[in-house]
Structures are given as structure tokens and as C-alpha cells.
N, C-alpha and C positions, 0 to 999 in steps of 0.2 A: 345426220346432225339434226337436232330438234329445232323447230322454228322458234325465232325469238318471240318473247311475250308481246302481245299487242298492247302498246302503251296507252291506248285510248279506252279507258275503262268506263263502262256504262251501268254496271251493277256491282253491288257489294262494296267492301271497303277499298279505298284507293291508297296504294303505297305512296309514301312521300315523293318518290322519284317521278311518279305519274300524276301528281296533284298539281294542277295549273293555278298559279298565282294565289289569290285570296290571302296575300301576306298581311295586309292591313286588317282585314276582317277577322282572320284567325287570331291575330295578336290582340285585337279589341275584345273578342270573346273570351280568350284565355285570361286576360287582365281582369275582366269583369267577374269571372268566376273565382279567380284568386282573391278578389276583393269582396267576395261573398255577396255579390249582387245577383238578383234574378234578371234574366234577359228575355226580351221579346224579339224574336228573329223572324223577319218577314221578307218575302220575295214572291214573284210569280212562281207557279209550279214549274218544276223541272229546271230550276236555276241552280240547284246544288246545295240547298240548306242542309239536308241530311248528311251529305258528304262532308260539308264543312264541320258539322258537329262531330261526326265520326273522326275526322282528321284531328281536331283539337283534343277529343277524348283519348285518342291513341298516343298523344305526346307523352313521353315519360314524366314530364312535370305534372301532368294531370293524372295519368293512369296509375302512377305509383303513390300519389298523395290522396286520391279520392276513389270512391266507389261510383262508377258511372252506370246509369240505367236509362234505357231508351224505350219509350212507349209510343206506338203509333195508334191514334184513335180515329183515323179517318173512317174506318169500317163500323164504328160504334154508333148506335142510334138512341141509347138510353143511358142514364146515369149508372144503372146496374152493370151494363156492358163496360162502361168506363172503369168501374171498380174491378171488374174481372180482368181487364187488360192490364191495369196497374198492378194488381196482386200477382198475376202471372209473371210479369216482367221483374218485379221485386224478388219473387221466389227464385226465378231462374238465374238472376244476375247476382243476388246477394246471399240468399239462404243456402245455395248450393256450394258456397265457398268453404264451409266447414260444418262439422256436426253441431258445433255450438250454435252457429247462426241458424242452422236448420231447425234445431229444437227450440230456439228462442222464437222463431217465426210461428211455430205451432202453438207455443205457450201464449204469446201475445195476441194472436188472432183468435180470440175466444169465440167470436161469432161464427167462425167456420170450423171450430175444433172437431165437430162430428163428421166433417166432410173430408178430412185428410186421409190419404191412403197410407200404406206401410210397405216398405220393401224388406222382406224377411232376410234376403241375402246380404244386403248392405246394413241391415238393422237400423234403418233410418225412415222417417216419415217422408211421404211424397205429396206433391201438390196435385191431388186428384179431384180438385173442386170443379163443379159444373156451374154454369150460369145460374141455374135454378136454385143452387145452394145459397146464393147471396140474397138472403131475405131481409137483411137490415143494412143496406149499402152505406148509410151514413155512419153507422157504428164500425163497419168494416174499414171504411176510409180512415177513421180516427185511429184504428188499431194498426193499419199499415204505416201511418205516419209515426205512431209511437214506436213501431219497430225500427224505422229508419233513424229515429232519434237515438236509439240505443246502440246503433252500430258504431264500432270504435274508429271508423274513418268517416270523414265528411262525405255526404252523398250528393251527387249531381244527377238530376233527373231531367231528361229532355222529353217533353210531350209534343209529339209531332201532329200537325193539323189541329191545333188547339181550338180553332174557331168552331170545331164540330160540337162543342158543348152548348153552343147557342141554339142548336137544333134539337136538343133533348126535350121530351115532353115535360119533364120536371122543371119547375119555374125558379127554383132557388139554387141551382147548381153553382153559378158564379159566386154568390154570396157564401155558400157553404165551403167551397174550395178556398176562397180568400180567407175566411175566418180561420181555417186550419193552417193554411200555408204561412200566414203572418206570425204564427206562434212557433214555427219551427226554428231551431237554433243550429241544427246539424245538417240541414238540407237546403240546397239551392236549385233553382229551376231554369230551364230554357224552354220558353213557350214559343214553339215554332208554328208558323202558319203561312199558307199560300194565298189566302183571301184577305188582301190588305184592308179592304173596307171594314170587314168584320173584326179583324184583329185591332184596328185602330179604335173602333167603337168600344171594344172590351177594355183596352188599356189606356186610352187617352180621352175618354168621355168622363166628365166629372160626376155623371150620374151613375156610373158603373162601379161595382165593388173593387175591381182590379185597377182603378184609376191611379196612374203614376206609381205602380208597384214594381215596375221592371224597367231596366235600361233598354232603349230601342236600338236595334241593329238591323239595317236593311241591306239585302244583297241586290246589287245591280249587275247587269251583264259584265263579264270579264272584259276589260278593254281590248279592242280588236287587235291592236299592234302587239300587245302582250301575248294574246292567244295565238296570233299568227307565228310569233317567234317560238312559242312552245311547240306548236304543230311541226314547224320546219325542223326544229332540233331533233324531234323524235323520228321523223322521216329520215333525216340525215344519219342518225345513229344506226339505222338499218341499211344504209346504202341506197336510200330512196330519196325522192324529192317531191315537193308540192309547190306549185307556183304561188306567189303572193296573190295573183288575180283569182286563182281557184279558191284560196282560203277566203278572200274578201267576198266572193260570190256566195260561198257557203254561209259565212257569218251573217251577212246581210239578209239572205233568204230566210233564215230562222231567227232573225231579230237578236242574235247573240245568245239565245237560250242554250244553256250549257248542255243539257241532255241531247238535244238534237244535233248540235255541232259535234259533240263527242261521238254520237252514233254514226254520222256520215264519215267522220274522220276514221273511225274504226273500220268501216267498210272500205274506205279508200286505201287505207294502209294495207289491208288484206289483199286488195285487188291490184295493187301496184307492185310489179316484180322488182327485185333488186336491180339497181342501175337504171330504172325507169322513172318517169315523172307523172305525178297526178296533175292533170290540167283541168281547166274549166269544163271541158266537154265531159270528162269523167265525173266531175262533181254533179253536173246537171243530170246525168243519167242515173247516178246513185240517188239523188233526191227524188227523181221521178219514180224510181223503183220503190223507194221507201213510202211515197204517197200511195202507190198501188198496194203495197203490203199492209198499209193501215186502213184501207178502204172499208173492210167489214167492221172494224172497231169504231170508226167514225160514224158509219151508218147506224150502228147500234146506239151510239151516244146520242144521236138525234132522234131516235125512235120514240123517246119519251117526251119530246118537245112538241108543244101544240102548234097548230097552224099559225096562229097569231104570233107566237114566239119566234117561229121560223121566219116569218115575214120581217120581223124587226131585226133578227140576226142577219138575214141577207142584206137588209138595207144598211146596217152598220158596216158590214163587210164591204159593200160597194163603195161607201163613202170613205172607209179607212178609219177616220176619227170623226166623232160627232159630238157637238156640245149641246145642242138644243133638240133632244129627241122628242120633246112634246110640242115643238113649235108647229104651227099650222103649215109652214112651208115644207118642213121635212116630212111630215105625215102625208101631205098632198103629193109631194114629189114621188114618194115610194108607195103611194096608194095604201097607206096603213088605215086601219079602221077608225081610230079616233085617238086624240092625245091621252085620254084616260086609259084606253086599252093598251096603248104603247107603254105607258108608265107601269101598268101591271105586268106586262110582258117583260119589261126590263128588269123588274125586281126578281122575277123567276130566272131569267138568264144570268143575272148576277149570282143568284143562289146556286145555280148549276155550274158556276164558274166558266160559262161559255163566253161571257163578256166581262170586261173589267171597267171600272170607273176611277179616273184619277183627275182630281181638280175639275170635276164636273164634265170631263170629257170621256166619252164611251168609245171602246174599241174591242176587237176580239181578243180573248185571252191567249189563244193557242195559235202559233204560226202554222202548225201543221194543218189545223182545221181551215185556216185561211187559204193555204195552198191547195187543199183538197177542194174547197169551194171554187177556187179559180179553175181547177181542172174540170169540175162538173159543168161549168158554164162556158168552157172553151169550145 
């Protein structure tokens, strides 16, 4: 007899039966897209933004009425890379649906016409473009949007980690994208980002091109009692149990961050035999094992952080939450170099997403990093 599917999914699309809560958020996103609004979706990393968008995009009311396209730009460092990622996603998701759409893609993307390949067996063009082939990214962007405007279904495009565009060396990317996007009649966007400060600057600063151009939707942690009920239900479905105390310990340990809670639940579900119970002792051991498993990754993450930045990181970790990082008292207490050095270090740590700032209060961004630092100093 085959083992039952582990209901705690940590990668790929999540089936509706295994999707925990987000009832209000998914309804709000679906309503906004149906109303032809652009949406700016923010949350800390690993809170489930991508899973939420995938969940909404997979609903029949969306998947049957729209063409949905997902583009992750976290890895991009230039506007040309952005165009390459966008063009690849549009070709793979839209142009491959029919010969007509494929040929139209080749026809409209004139700036890349010499770079397309050809499949003699299928008698169709292929997207054999290389990054170096994009010599006029602004023209190619306009052509991609012209293509989406010509598709006979409305297009929904999610751009994941959208704040990455602020790090491109080109200075006019925001203005250029905004200029083209505001002209589109057949396309709406979900701008998804995990760095709240940067996303708010892009969309809610009156000085920026994207000011008030999208409806705001922020993901907070799933409510603890709702998540606990979800976990208990799926354990019971398999003839297993998890104590409320064990789940509370797990949830609080990882600050309710969805990915980490799911990962430990996945391990706990696998480790709990039918008829047995997952208790606090098991959760603590699984968390400890996961911290050890992540050791090399976290060390590598800190390898590019300077000494001054590490000193500030450790100080914020020790305090938990800090309001006045440039105060004389804070700098003296943690033997930091100077308020100006602390301010420079904080900007870099924010850029690296190692710390976060909310209402002038600084804290670590990642609960796993915080747990790892605890273990290093124990």
C-alpha cells in the first residue's frame, strides 16, 4: 500500500486541499484582478506570496478567463536581464499555446527576429534568444507589451521580487516601465516583493513613477489557531496526532513564517508513525536538526558581510528589536564603532535583507538566522 501524500507542501504548486487559510487574501487578490486593478503584494520572505498567487491563478475563474504569466526577477542585475526573463516567460506561457500565437510573437518582436531558432520537425519558431541578443531592451520591452495587447484573452503578469529593479545600474527603469504599463488595456500586474521598505518607496512615495498605481495587499502570518487546526486535521486524517503545545512551540519559534512552519510539519508528519503523537520534544529535535542542516548555507550568507555589519547584526539580534540604532547608548552598549558607521552598516544589512525596519524599529528578517545565532553563542 502506497504511503499517503505528505500534506505539508514546501515547494511547487499547492493543491487546494493542502492550502492553509488565506481565504481573505485570495478573495481580495481575485477581486482586484477581476476589477482590472494592478496589485502590489508584500510580505517578509517565505511567507507564501508565490503560493498565494499560484493558488489564485489556478482557480477556474481565473485560469479559464485569463492568460497568467509568472516572472521571478530576483536573480536579475540589469534591465537587459529583466527583459530576457520577461520575454522567456511570455514565450513559454503564451506563445507556445498555439501556432498562431507563436508566429505572432516572432512577427511582433522585430528587435529579436534574427535571434529566433526554428524547429524543423514541428515547423515552428523557437525562443532560442541569448542575453547578448537583446541589444535594444527598451524596444524589446515595448514589443513584448504590444504582443500581450494582441492576445485574445486578458493577461495577468506577476513579477516576483519586483524591488530588484531598484538595484539595476540603469537609472530610468521605473519611469520606463510605468510609462508602458499605464498604456496597457489588456494586461494587469501583480508586483510582488519581500522587502517592504523598498516596495513602499516604489509605490507609495509621491516622488516615484509608480506612485499609487497599484492596490496594496500585505500578507501577515497565518493566524496561529487557524494554522494549528489545519495541522491537527491533516495529522488526524492519517491516523496521527500533534499536540497543541507542540504546534504552538513550532509556530512561535519561527515567528509564524509559513515556509519554516510547513517544513518542520512536513518532517514531523513523516517521523510520526500511524497511531502516535508528535509532541514538543519531537518538534524541538526537528528544529535543532533543521538549524544544523542550514549551517553551511547561513555561514555562506554571512561570508560577504563586513565586520562592522556583523557587529551591528549581532547587536540587533541580542536586543531583539531596536529603535535607535544610532543612539550613543546603543552604540556604546554594543561597542559599535560610531553612529555614522552604524547607519552605513544598517543600510547594507537592509539591502541584503538580513534585517528589516518597520516603523523605525529594526529586527532580524529571518527567524532561522536568529535561531542559528542563538546556537552559535550557546
